[in-house]
N, C-alpha and C positions, 0 to 999 in steps of 0.2 A: 629384541625379543629372543629368548633362548630357543635352542633346538627342540626341546621337549614341547614347548608351547606351539612352535611351528608345526611339529608333527601332529599334535592334537588338532590344530585347526585344519590341517590337510585331511585328517581322518573325518572330522565333522563335515567338511565340505563334500567329500565323496559319499559318506553315508546319507547325508541329506539329499544329495543328487539322486541316489538310488531310490530313496523314499519318494521324492518328487516324481520320478518317472512312473512309479506305481500309481500315485495319487492322480496324476494328470491322465493316465490311461483310463482309470475308473471314472473320473469326472467326465471325460469326453464321451466314453461309452454310454454313460447315464444320460448325458445331454442329447446325444444322437437318438437314443431310445425315446426320450421324452418328446423330441421334436417330431420324429417319425410317427409317434403314436398320437400326435395332434394335441398334446397337452398344452394348455395355456399357462401363463405365468401364475395365475391364481390357482389353477389345479396343482401345479408343481408345489407352490407354497402350502397348499392344503395338505399335501402328502408329507411335507417336511416338518410341519409344526409338531413339536413334541417328540420327534423321532430321535431318540438318544443315539442309536448307532450312527446315523448320518451326522448328527452334531459332533460326535467324537471323531468321526472320519475327517470332517472338515477342520476341526480344532487341531488335530495332529498335522493335517495338510498345512495349515497356517503356521504352526510351530516350525515345521520343516523349512518353510519359506523364510521365517524370521531367523533361522540359523544360516541357511544357505546364502542368501543375498548379501548380508553384511560382510561375510568372509570373502566372497567373490569381489565385491565392490572395494573392499580393503586392498586386495591384491592389485586390482586395476589402478586404484589411486596411487598406491606405492610405486608401481612400475611406470605409470604414465607421468605422474607429477612429482615423483620422489618425495611424496608426503609420508613421513614416518614419525614415530614417536607417540607419546601419550595423547596428543590432540587427535590423531587418527583413530586410535583405539576408542577414545571416548565418543567420537563422532559415529563410529560404526556400531558401538553399543547403542547409541541413540537411534540409529537406523533400525537395528534389530528390535528394539523396544517399540518403536513406531509401528513396524509391520505386525508385531505380535498383538499389540493393543487394538489397533484398528481392524486387523483381521479377525480377532476374536469378537470384537464388537459386531462385525458383519455376520459372523456365524451365529451369534446370539440373536440378532435381528431376524434372521431367516428361520431359525429353529426354535425360538422361544415359545413355549406353550402359552396359548392364550393371546398371543400378539395378533392383531388383526390387520387386514389390508386397509390402506387409507381410502 
């Protein structure tokens, strides 16, 4: 992998970490508020259904995870197991796509307008 690509991955790792810090703080503050206010899971879901700003917030949160995790895992695998090359890159692309697809599926399940509780 060339130096330019390494620098780009370094930047993406740091940028996604900064974004995740913000998202985690907002998420935790919101959960603490909900719990202390005595909201049930059903009441929380009722507030999130069709709420576009929260759906976008969590979609970008998921995208940040889908960028951050594969880059970090790639570095860990390369340093620990000396795994390098195309197979590592393809595997980490798969990890990123997995997190993105399943994370967005979860966001849609929670925020989809008209979706009901079982």
